[in-house]
Structure formats: structure tokens, C-alpha cells
N, C-alpha and C positions, 0 to 999 in steps of 0.2 A: 336384580335377573330378571328377566321377560318370564313370562309362564310359557309353560311348553307352546300352550294353544295360540299364543301371541306369537313365537314364533312360525307357526306352521302358517299362520294368516299372512305374515309378512312375506313366506316363499308365494304363496298365491298372489299377493298384490304385485310382487317384483316379477311374476309369470306373464299376468296380464297386464303390467303395466311397461312394457318395451323394456325392463330392467334386467332380462336374464343375463346380461352379461355380470350380473351382481350376485347371483343365486350360492354360487359357490359360496362366498362370504357366510351363510348361513347352516353349511356342513363340516362336521369335523373332519380331521384330515384323514379316518380310515373308516369313513362313513360306506355303508353300503346301501346300493339302489336296486332292487330287485321289480320286476315287472315283465308282463307275461312278452317272453322271446327273449329278457336280457338281464343280465347282472353288470354292475358297477361298484366298481370299489376301488376305496384310496383319494387322495387329496385331489384328484381331475372325476370323481365319479359324478357330480352334478354336470358337469360340462360335457362329459361323455353320455349320459342319459341325453341332455339336449340334442347333443349331434346325432344320436339316435333315433329321437323322435321327429327330427326335422323332416326327412322324405315320408313319414308314414301318413301325413294329411297335411292340408293347407293351413289349416288351425283349427284349434278344439279349446272349448272353456268351460268353466264347471258352474254347475246350477246345486247349492248345497241343500241336501234336506236334513241332516242332523249330523251332532257332534258327538263324539263319547270321548272324555277324557277320563282317564284312571292315573295317577302320579305322573311319571315323564310319558305315557302315552296317551298321545291323540290319535283318534279315528274319524274320518271326513267321508262322509255316505252323502252320494248322491246321483246326479245326470249329467254326463258329458252332451255337448252340441257342437255343431261346428261345420267345417267344408272338409271333405276327402279330397283326395288327388284328381278325382275328376270334374271337381266343380260341384258335387252335388251335396246339399245342404243335409245334415243328419242331426239328430236331438235323440234325448230319452234313453242314451246308453249309460247302463248302469257302469258303478263305479265304487270302490271301497279303497280309499289310501289309511295304511296305519305308519304312524312316525313315532320314532321313540328321540325321544331328546335328551341329552344329558349335558350338562354345565352351559347352557344356551344354546347349544348347536345341535342339528340333527344327526343322529348317529345311524339311522337306522329307518329307510321308506321302503315300505312294501306296497305294491298295486296292483290292483285286481280290479278289471276291468271287462267289458263283454266288444270292445269294439271289434275283433275277428268274430266271433257270433254274430254280428248284427252286418257284417259286411264292409266296415267303415275300412279296415285293413285286413291285408291278404291273411288268408288261415290257412298253414302248413302243416298238417301236426307228423309230429316224428314217428318213424316206425320203432317198434318197440324194441328198446335197447339205443337208440340212436339218442344223440342229445341234441336238442332244440334251443338249447339256451346258449348264450354268446356270453361271455364272461368277460369283462373288462378288468384289469388292473393295472394300476400304475406302479407298482410295486414288482422288483423282479423275482421269479418264482424258483 
């Protein structure tokens, strides 16, 4: 079985090599993905996550700064760069991704980044008490 970091690096490779249609193979059936503005759960979490990213910017990629590994947890820290929806290039946007890998599959992915703070994507803070998170689950509630 591959190490947790190998699984995470395969995820990055597929995201950048136009193999996005296969990223779901790397996630557990009950995976959870959270990022600023959304949470996705269940067998389609990876594809729902990609659909959410689609209209947010033209393209983005990662420049890795460092990795932190502890058992089944892998943390990737670095900077994002790319082109926003207005065709303007952006760079040096901080990110931290935390992956939990179990039995060779990504069980949980938590993403933090400064895309909204840096003006790449819209920032619309919620009023106190209002939910600003979109939760998508493929399971019936």
C-alpha cells in the first residue's frame, strides 16, 4: 500500500495533468472535503468539489513550500498562482491543505487559503447566525 504522501501527490498530479476525471478514485466513499465556502461529503465529494471550483477562477496551481507528515495525516503548505475570471494573473496566495488518508484513500481534505482575502474570488461574509457554507452530500438526509 502506498504511503499517505504518495496518495496526496497522486491527487496533485491528476489535478494538474488534466486527469481530473479520475481524482474520485483517490477518495473514500464517505470522504469529506471542506474549503472556504463549502463542504462536500460522500461518494461524489471529489467531483462536487471540482464542480464548485470550476467557476471560481480560470485556473490555479500550487507551488509547494513544505510538507508535514504524521501517521495518516499529510499537510501541504505553499502558495497558489493562476489566472482569475477576469484574465488577471495572481500569485503568492497562501494555502494549507490537510489530508487524512485511510486504507490508501483520502478520507478527509480540509483546505484553507487566502483567495478571497487577496481578491481572487469574491468575499461575502455572512451575517452573524447565517450559514455561509454550502453543504453537499450524496446521501439522503
